[in-house]
C-alpha positions as CSV (number, residue, x, y, z in Angstrom):
1,M,66.6,81.0,-86.0
2,I,69.1,78.6,-84.5
3,V,67.8,76.8,-81.5
4,R,65.0,79.3,-81.0
5,S,63.4,77.4,-83.8
6,T,63.9,74.2,-81.8
7,I,61.2,75.2,-79.4
8,R,58.9,76.4,-82.1
9,C,57.7,73.2,-83.1
10,S,55.8,70.8,-85.3
11,A,52.9,70.9,-87.7
12,T,50.0,68.6,-87.3
13,R,50.5,65.2,-88.8
14,R,47.2,65.4,-90.6
15,L,48.7,67.8,-93.2
16,P,49.9,65.8,-96.2
17,V,53.5,65.7,-97.2
18,Y,54.5,66.7,-100.7
19,R,57.9,66.7,-102.4
20,M,58.4,70.3,-103.0
21,R,61.6,72.4,-103.0
22,L,62.2,75.0,-100.3
23,L,61.3,78.4,-101.7
24,Q,64.0,80.9,-100.6
25,A,62.3,84.2,-100.4
26,K,64.6,87.2,-100.3
27,P,63.6,90.7,-99.2
28,R,64.2,93.6,-101.4
29,R,67.1,95.9,-100.5
30,Y,67.2,99.7,-100.6
31,S,70.0,102.2,-101.0
32,T,71.7,103.2,-97.8
33,S,73.7,106.1,-99.1
34,A,73.3,109.3,-97.1
35,S,73.6,111.2,-100.3
36,S,70.3,109.8,-101.4
37,V,68.5,111.4,-98.5
38,T,67.4,115.0,-98.8
39,A,68.7,117.1,-95.9
40,P,66.1,119.0,-93.9
41,P,65.8,122.7,-94.9
42,S,66.3,123.8,-91.3
43,S,67.2,122.3,-87.9
44,S,63.8,122.7,-86.4
45,P,62.2,119.6,-85.0
46,A,59.3,119.9,-87.4
47,S,61.6,120.2,-90.4
48,M,63.8,117.3,-89.3
49,L,60.7,115.1,-88.8
50,G,59.6,116.1,-92.3
51,A,62.7,114.5,-93.8
52,F,61.5,111.2,-92.3
53,T,57.9,111.5,-93.5
54,N,59.1,112.5,-97.0
55,E,60.9,109.2,-97.2
56,L,58.1,107.1,-95.5
57,D,55.5,108.6,-97.8
58,K,57.1,106.8,-100.7
59,I,57.0,103.4,-99.0
60,A,54.0,102.8,-96.9
61,P,50.3,103.7,-96.3
62,K,49.7,106.5,-93.8
63,F,47.1,107.7,-91.4
64,E,46.8,111.1,-89.7
65,V,45.6,111.1,-86.1
66,Q,46.0,113.0,-82.8
67,G,48.6,111.9,-80.3
68,S,45.9,111.5,-77.7
69,Q,44.5,108.6,-79.7
70,I,47.6,106.5,-78.8
71,H,47.9,105.0,-75.3
72,V,51.2,103.4,-74.3
73,L,50.9,100.4,-71.9
74,R,53.9,99.6,-69.7
75,T,53.5,96.2,-68.1
76,P,52.4,92.7,-68.9
77,S,49.5,92.9,-66.4
78,E,48.3,96.2,-67.8
79,F,48.3,94.6,-71.2
80,Y,46.3,91.6,-70.1
81,E,43.7,93.6,-68.1
82,T,43.3,96.1,-71.0
83,L,42.9,93.2,-73.5
84,K,40.2,91.5,-71.4
85,S,38.4,94.8,-70.8
86,K,38.3,95.7,-74.5
87,I,37.2,92.1,-75.4
88,L,34.3,92.4,-72.9
89,G,33.4,95.8,-74.3
90,A,33.4,94.8,-78.0
91,E,30.0,95.0,-79.8
92,K,30.7,94.0,-83.3
93,R,34.2,92.4,-83.9
94,I,37.2,90.9,-82.3
95,F,40.2,89.9,-84.4
96,L,43.4,88.5,-82.8
97,S,46.6,87.7,-84.8
98,T,49.3,86.1,-82.8
99,L,51.9,83.4,-83.0
100,Y,50.0,81.3,-80.5
101,I,47.6,81.3,-77.6
102,G,48.9,79.4,-74.6
103,K,47.2,76.0,-74.3
104,T,46.2,76.7,-70.7
105,E,44.8,80.2,-71.2
106,H,41.4,79.2,-70.0
107,E,40.7,82.6,-68.4
108,L,41.2,84.3,-71.8
109,I,39.0,81.8,-73.5
110,A,36.3,82.3,-70.8
111,T,36.5,86.1,-71.4
112,L,35.9,85.5,-75.1
113,Q,33.0,83.2,-74.3
114,Q,31.5,85.8,-72.0
115,A,31.7,88.5,-74.7
116,L,30.2,86.2,-77.4
117,R,27.4,85.1,-75.1
118,A,26.5,88.6,-74.1
119,K,26.6,90.1,-77.7
120,P,24.8,87.9,-80.3
121,K,26.1,90.1,-83.1
122,L,29.7,89.9,-82.0
123,K,32.1,88.0,-84.3
124,L,35.5,86.6,-83.5
125,S,38.4,85.8,-85.8
126,I,41.7,84.4,-84.6
127,L,44.8,83.8,-86.6
128,T,47.8,81.9,-85.3
129,D,50.6,79.8,-86.7
130,A,49.9,76.2,-87.7
131,L,53.3,74.8,-86.7
132,R,53.4,76.5,-83.3
133,G,49.6,76.2,-82.7
134,T,49.6,72.4,-83.2
135,R,53.0,71.8,-81.5
136,E,51.7,69.4,-78.8
137,S,49.0,67.7,-80.9
138,P,47.3,65.3,-80.2
139,D,47.9,66.4,-76.6
140,P,46.3,69.7,-75.6
141,S,47.5,72.6,-77.8
142,C,46.5,76.0,-79.0
143,A,44.3,74.5,-81.7
144,S,42.5,72.2,-79.3
145,L,41.9,75.1,-76.9
146,L,40.3,77.2,-79.6
147,A,38.2,74.6,-81.5
148,P,35.4,74.4,-78.8
149,L,34.7,78.1,-79.5
150,V,33.5,77.1,-83.0
151,S,31.4,74.3,-81.6
152,E,29.6,76.6,-79.1
153,F,29.1,79.7,-81.3
154,G,29.1,78.3,-84.8
155,A,31.4,78.9,-87.8
156,D,29.4,82.0,-88.8
157,R,30.5,83.8,-85.7
158,V,33.9,82.2,-84.8
159,E,36.7,81.5,-87.3
160,I,40.0,80.0,-86.2
161,R,42.8,80.1,-88.8
162,M,46.3,78.8,-88.8
163,Y,48.9,80.0,-91.3
164,H,51.4,77.5,-92.7
165,T,54.6,78.7,-94.4
166,P,55.1,77.8,-98.0
167,N,58.8,77.4,-97.2
168,L,58.4,74.0,-95.4
169,T,57.2,71.4,-97.8
170,G,58.2,68.0,-99.3
171,L,61.3,66.3,-97.8
172,R,62.1,69.1,-95.4
173,K,58.6,69.0,-93.9
174,K,58.9,65.2,-93.6
175,Y,62.3,64.9,-92.1
176,I,63.1,68.1,-90.2
177,P,62.6,67.4,-86.5
178,K,59.6,68.8,-84.7
179,R,61.5,71.2,-82.5
180,I,63.4,72.7,-85.4
181,N,60.9,73.0,-88.2
182,E,59.5,76.3,-87.0
183,G,62.8,77.9,-88.1
184,W,61.5,77.9,-91.7
185,G,58.9,80.5,-91.1
186,L,56.0,81.5,-88.8
187,Q,52.9,83.8,-88.6
188,H,54.5,86.3,-86.1
189,M,52.1,89.3,-86.4
190,K,50.6,90.5,-83.1
191,L,47.4,92.4,-83.7
192,Y,44.6,92.6,-81.1
193,G,41.6,94.4,-82.6
194,M,38.3,95.1,-80.8
195,D,35.6,97.2,-82.6
196,D,37.4,100.4,-83.5
197,E,40.5,100.0,-81.3
198,I,43.7,97.9,-81.8
199,I,46.6,96.9,-79.6
200,I,49.8,96.6,-81.6
201,S,52.4,94.6,-79.7
202,G,55.2,92.1,-79.8
203,A,53.6,90.0,-77.1
204,N,51.9,86.7,-77.7
205,L,48.8,85.5,-75.7
206,S,50.1,83.3,-72.9
207,S,50.5,83.5,-69.1
208,D,54.2,84.7,-69.2
209,Y,53.3,87.6,-71.5
210,F,50.5,88.5,-69.0
211,T,52.7,88.4,-65.9
212,N,56.5,88.5,-66.1
213,R,57.6,88.8,-69.8
214,Q,58.4,92.4,-70.7
215,D,57.2,93.6,-74.1
216,R,55.7,96.8,-75.7
217,Y,52.0,97.5,-76.2
218,H,50.4,100.5,-77.9
219,V,46.6,101.0,-78.0
220,F,45.3,102.9,-81.1
221,S,41.8,104.4,-80.8
222,S,41.2,104.8,-84.5
223,K,38.6,103.2,-86.6
224,E,40.6,103.8,-89.8
225,I,43.8,102.2,-88.4
226,T,41.9,99.3,-86.9
227,D,40.1,98.8,-90.3
228,Y,43.4,98.7,-92.1
229,F,44.9,96.0,-89.8
230,S,41.6,94.1,-89.9
231,K,42.0,93.9,-93.7
232,L,45.5,92.6,-93.3
233,H,44.4,90.0,-90.7
234,H,41.6,88.7,-92.9
235,A,43.8,88.6,-96.0
236,V,46.3,86.3,-94.3
237,S,43.5,84.3,-92.7
238,N,42.1,83.7,-96.2
239,L,45.6,82.2,-97.0
240,S,45.5,79.9,-94.0
241,F,44.1,76.6,-92.8
242,L,40.8,76.5,-91.0
243,V,40.5,74.8,-87.6
244,T,37.4,72.6,-87.5
245,P,36.2,70.8,-84.4
246,S,36.2,67.0,-84.6
247,A,35.1,64.7,-81.9
248,Q,36.4,61.8,-83.8
249,E,40.0,63.0,-83.8
250,P,42.2,62.4,-80.8
251,A,43.3,66.1,-81.0
252,G,39.7,67.3,-81.1
253,F,40.2,69.2,-84.4
254,T,41.2,69.0,-88.0
255,L,43.0,71.5,-90.2
256,E,41.3,72.0,-93.5
257,W,41.9,74.0,-96.6
258,P,38.5,75.6,-97.5
259,T,37.5,75.9,-101.2
260,S,36.7,79.5,-100.4
261,N,40.4,80.3,-99.8
262,L,41.9,82.7,-102.2
263,A,44.9,80.4,-103.1
264,P,45.8,76.7,-103.4
265,S,47.3,75.1,-100.3
266,P,50.9,76.0,-99.7
267,L,51.7,72.3,-99.2
268,T,50.4,71.2,-102.5
269,S,51.2,74.2,-104.8
270,P,53.6,76.6,-103.0
271,T,54.5,78.5,-106.1
272,A,50.8,79.1,-107.1
273,Y,50.1,79.9,-103.5
274,I,52.7,82.7,-103.5
275,T,51.4,84.0,-106.8
276,A,47.9,84.3,-105.4
277,S,49.0,85.7,-102.1
278,T,51.0,88.4,-103.9
279,T,47.9,89.5,-105.8
280,L,45.9,89.7,-102.6
281,L,48.4,91.4,-100.3
282,T,50.3,93.9,-102.6
283,P,47.5,96.5,-102.7
284,L,47.5,96.6,-98.9
285,L,51.1,97.6,-98.8
286,R,51.2,100.4,-101.4
287,P,51.9,103.9,-100.2
288,T,49.0,106.4,-100.4
289,S,49.3,109.7,-102.2
290,T,47.2,111.3,-99.5
291,P,46.6,110.1,-95.9
292,H,43.6,107.8,-95.4
293,S,40.7,109.8,-94.3
294,T,39.9,110.0,-90.6
295,A,37.2,111.5,-88.6
296,V,39.7,113.6,-86.5
297,S,40.7,117.2,-87.2
298,N,43.8,119.1,-86.2
299,T,46.0,116.0,-86.4
300,N,49.6,116.1,-85.2
301,T,50.7,112.5,-85.6
302,T,51.3,110.3,-88.6
303,I,51.0,106.5,-88.5
304,Y,52.7,104.3,-91.1
305,P,51.7,100.6,-91.0
306,I,54.7,98.6,-92.0
307,S,54.7,94.9,-92.8
308,Q,57.2,92.2,-93.7
309,L,55.4,89.5,-95.7
310,T,58.4,88.2,-97.7
311,P,57.3,84.5,-97.8
312,L,54.0,85.6,-99.5
313,L,55.3,88.1,-102.0
314,S,56.9,87.8,-105.4
315,P,58.1,90.3,-106.1
316,D,58.7,91.3,-102.5
317,T,56.9,94.7,-101.8
318,S,57.2,94.5,-98.0
319,T,57.5,97.8,-96.2
320,E,59.2,97.2,-92.8
321,L,62.8,96.8,-93.8
322,P,62.6,99.6,-96.5
323,S,61.1,101.9,-93.9
324,L,63.7,101.2,-91.2
325,T,66.4,101.5,-93.9
326,R,65.2,105.0,-94.8
327,I,64.9,106.1,-91.2
328,L,68.4,105.0,-90.3
329,T,69.8,106.4,-93.5
330,T,68.2,109.7,-92.8
331,L,69.9,109.7,-89.4
332,S,73.3,109.3,-91.1
333,H,73.1,112.9,-92.5
334,P,75.4,115.3,-90.6
335,S,72.4,117.5,-89.7
336,Y,71.2,114.8,-87.3
337,A,74.4,114.8,-85.2
338,S,72.4,116.2,-82.2
339,S,69.8,113.5,-82.5
340,S,69.7,110.2,-80.6
341,W,68.2,106.8,-80.9
342,T,67.5,103.8,-78.8
343,F,67.1,100.3,-80.4
344,T,65.9,97.2,-78.6
345,A,65.4,93.6,-79.4
346,G,65.0,90.8,-76.9
347,Y,66.7,88.4,-79.3
348,F,69.6,90.6,-80.4
349,N,70.6,89.5,-83.9
350,P,69.8,92.5,-86.2
351,D,69.8,91.9,-90.0
352,P,73.4,92.8,-91.1
353,S,72.0,95.7,-93.1
354,L,70.5,97.3,-90.0
355,T,73.7,96.8,-88.0
356,A,75.6,98.7,-90.6
357,L,73.0,101.4,-90.7
358,L,73.0,101.8,-86.9
359,L,76.8,102.2,-86.9
360,S,76.6,104.8,-89.7
361,T,74.2,107.2,-88.0
362,S,75.7,110.6,-87.2
363,S,73.9,110.9,-83.8
364,R,76.3,110.7,-80.8
365,T,74.0,109.5,-78.0
366,N,72.7,106.1,-78.8
367,T,71.6,103.0,-76.9
368,V,71.0,99.3,-77.7
369,I,69.0,97.3,-75.1
370,T,68.9,93.5,-75.3
371,A,68.1,90.7,-72.9
372,S,70.7,89.5,-70.4
373,P,71.3,85.8,-70.7
374,Y,69.5,85.6,-67.3
375,A,66.4,87.3,-68.9
376,N,66.4,85.1,-72.0
377,G,63.3,82.9,-72.2
378,F,65.5,79.8,-72.9
379,Y,67.9,80.3,-70.0
380,G,68.3,76.9,-68.2
381,S,66.3,75.1,-70.9
382,K,67.1,71.4,-71.5
383,G,68.5,70.1,-74.8
384,V,69.6,72.2,-77.7
385,S,67.3,75.2,-76.8
386,G,69.5,75.7,-73.8
387,L,72.2,76.9,-76.2
388,L,70.2,80.0,-77.1
389,P,71.3,82.4,-74.4
390,A,75.0,81.7,-75.2
391,A,74.3,82.2,-78.9
392,Y,72.8,85.6,-78.3
393,T,75.7,86.5,-76.0
394,L,78.1,85.7,-78.9
395,L,76.0,87.9,-81.2
396,S,76.1,90.8,-78.7
397,R,79.8,90.5,-78.4
398,R,80.2,90.6,-82.1
399,F,78.1,93.7,-82.2
400,L,80.4,95.4,-79.7
401,E,83.4,94.4,-81.7
402,R,81.8,96.1,-84.7
403,V,81.1,99.2,-82.6
404,H,84.8,99.3,-81.6
405,A,86.0,98.7,-85.1
406,S,83.8,101.7,-86.3
407,S,85.3,103.9,-83.5
408,R,81.8,104.4,-82.0
409,D,82.6,103.3,-78.5
410,H,81.6,106.6,-77.0
411,D,78.5,107.0,-79.2
412,I,76.8,103.7,-78.9
413,V,76.3,101.8,-75.6
414,L,75.0,98.2,-75.2
415,K,72.7,97.6,-72.2
416,E,71.5,94.2,-71.0
417,W,68.0,94.0,-69.3
418,R,67.7,91.8,-66.3
419,R,65.0,91.6,-63.6
420,G,65.9,88.6,-61.5
421,T,66.7,85.3,-63.1
422,V,64.6,83.2,-65.3
423,G,63.2,80.2,-63.5
424,E,63.6,81.7,-60.1
425,K,61.1,83.6,-57.9
426,E,60.5,87.1,-59.2
427,G,62.4,86.3,-62.4
428,W,61.3,88.0,-65.6
429,T,62.2,87.6,-69.3
430,Y,62.7,90.4,-71.9
431,H,60.9,90.4,-75.2
432,A,60.6,94.1,-76.1
433,K,61.6,95.3,-79.5
434,G,61.5,98.7,-81.3
435,L,63.1,102.0,-82.0
436,W,62.9,105.5,-80.5
437,V,64.4,108.5,-82.2
438,S,64.8,112.0,-80.7
439,V,65.8,114.9,-82.9
440,N,67.6,118.2,-82.5
441,G,68.9,117.5,-79.0
442,E,65.4,116.8,-77.6
443,E,65.0,114.3,-74.8
444,N,61.5,113.1,-75.9
445,P,61.3,110.8,-78.9
446,S,59.4,112.2,-81.9
447,L,59.5,108.9,-83.8
448,S,59.0,105.3,-82.7
449,V,58.7,101.9,-84.3
450,V,56.6,99.2,-82.5
451,G,55.4,95.8,-83.7
452,S,56.1,92.1,-83.9
453,S,59.5,92.1,-85.6
454,N,62.7,91.1,-84.0
455,Y,64.6,92.8,-86.9
456,T,66.5,89.7,-87.8
457,K,67.3,87.9,-91.0
458,R,64.4,85.5,-90.3
459,S,62.1,88.5,-89.8
460,Y,63.0,89.7,-93.2
461,G,63.0,86.4,-95.1
462,L,60.9,83.8,-93.3
463,D,58.3,85.2,-90.9
464,L,55.2,87.4,-91.2
465,E,55.6,90.6,-89.3
466,T,53.7,93.9,-88.9
467,G,53.8,97.1,-86.9
468,V,53.8,100.8,-87.2
469,V,56.1,103.8,-87.5
470,I,54.8,106.7,-85.3
471,V,55.9,110.2,-86.2
472,T,54.6,112.8,-83.9
473,G,54.7,116.5,-82.8
474,D,52.3,115.9,-79.9
475,E,54.1,116.7,-76.7
476,G,51.9,114.4,-74.6
477,L,52.6,111.4,-76.8
478,K,56.3,112.2,-77.0
479,N,56.4,112.2,-73.2
480,R,54.7,108.9,-73.1
481,L,57.2,107.4,-75.5
482,R,60.1,108.8,-73.4
483,E,58.5,107.2,-70.3
484,E,58.3,103.9,-72.1
485,R,61.9,104.0,-73.4
486,D,63.3,105.1,-70.1
487,G,61.1,102.7,-68.1
488,L,62.7,99.7,-70.0
489,Q,66.1,101.0,-69.0
490,E,65.3,100.9,-65.3
491,F,66.4,97.2,-65.3
492,A,69.2,97.6,-67.9
493,G,72.9,98.0,-67.2
494,V,75.8,98.9,-69.5
495,V,78.0,96.0,-70.6
496,G,81.3,96.2,-72.4
497,M,83.9,93.9,-73.9
498,D,85.4,93.2,-70.5
499,D,82.1,91.6,-69.4
500,F,82.2,89.2,-72.4
501,L,85.7,88.1,-71.4
502,K,84.5,86.7,-68.1
503,V,84.5,82.9,-67.6
504,E,80.7,82.7,-67.3
505,R,80.3,84.5,-70.6
506,R,82.5,82.2,-72.7
507,V,80.7,80.6,-75.6
508,S,81.4,76.9,-76.2
509,W,82.3,75.4,-79.6
510,R,78.9,73.6,-79.5
511,V,77.1,76.9,-79.7
512,R,79.2,78.1,-82.6
513,V,78.8,74.8,-84.5
514,A,75.0,74.8,-84.0
515,M,74.7,78.3,-85.3
516,W,76.8,77.4,-88.4
517,I,74.7,74.3,-89.1
518,V,71.4,76.1,-88.9
519,G,72.6,78.7,-91.3
520,M,73.9,76.1,-93.7
521,V,70.5,74.3,-93.9
522,G,68.5,77.4,-94.5
523,G,67.1,78.2,-91.1
524,A,67.7,81.4,-89.2
525,L,68.3,82.6,-85.7
């Protein structure tokens, strides 16, 4: 990303520099022709949902559960309190995949310590990103916050891993400035597993995500689903650096590449690293001919785990972009004209293929929600990162221009979410992302996508992302999904082209030039 990568920052200096070329991973693309989608045999909701599941069955693994096994959290504080409660209740395992844990999250660390001290058999595994997690090193950082857990409880109970992209090596790693290098790829998955439950979210683990940064958070009470994502978490962990405490180092830790890892270091042998990671990860992404077995009978909800692991796969067998492609392509069939969708992304810059698909859907009541510039986390930031809100304003304007050019002005509305102003008292930021689909004129969604992805070009070419597609006939879950969708819109207002013509919305030439430069050098917004 443009300047968003400017605040996602540098790797530890202990990692060696090698002169390797940048590996440009490209996600696979799928047909977007409506003629390639089988029309539902009838217009009943069940039949219309069947058209989606028929397509998704060909792409991703699936699990059958009851809708009552999925709990939708609504606020940052509810997310934080639920997370702490489930950590303290864990008996056997805790695994946390996140971009980073805030360097001052001492209460969260104390909660982990309390759980580990009380349960001698409990094990903890944490996966973050190496570039983001060592940004401030040798000053206090995510890595220095976590390393003492290994010292206290031992490496047999606590493992801290940090993923490093194979796309940033050699001269680029050496010369790209610290506050830009994260634009070449990050570990972006958000998986918070405790025993047989998992929270799938787009939220990281820091104070703003626990207080005033709006996101989405779904709790799945399913051993089978939790086991699946545990396998994904540990597979990527075994392709990542190990954080080892070190009293001799100013930062308090070192990053090491264990000999037990299942691939060579991405810094020394990026091509061999990708070959090995492809072998390890591909089996996890394959669709299943039958649903994974569960202990639940009378199921009414299908869960499809979808992941975008493009930097680690050659060939790319990622499942997120193909799944979204098939969902939106299905919605382009005329039989879905009475359906509706809501799409949201805090950083609104959808992959061009998704923009085209959103505009080609046949549904006539559709909404896009994105962050107002005043709810963008970089509003008022100093330096180049301060250009970000204007950059996303420009991208939102371009989307509305596409809507108008496609004669969809009355079918697709753009809303901006704002709750106060960033940096001021009671000011919130917006970080939610996802999709809700209602079929056959129903108000309640029957399909939703939730996870870490921002649905951008960098999501589909540079970062590691994961989430789920939920397809349900359970009225209770459908109602909870509607409440989630509508609740986000309580602070969202419609914006049109006239709003973008106002003086305060004008985008300077500096923003346009910065966006062009980042694209030219291989980064992404």
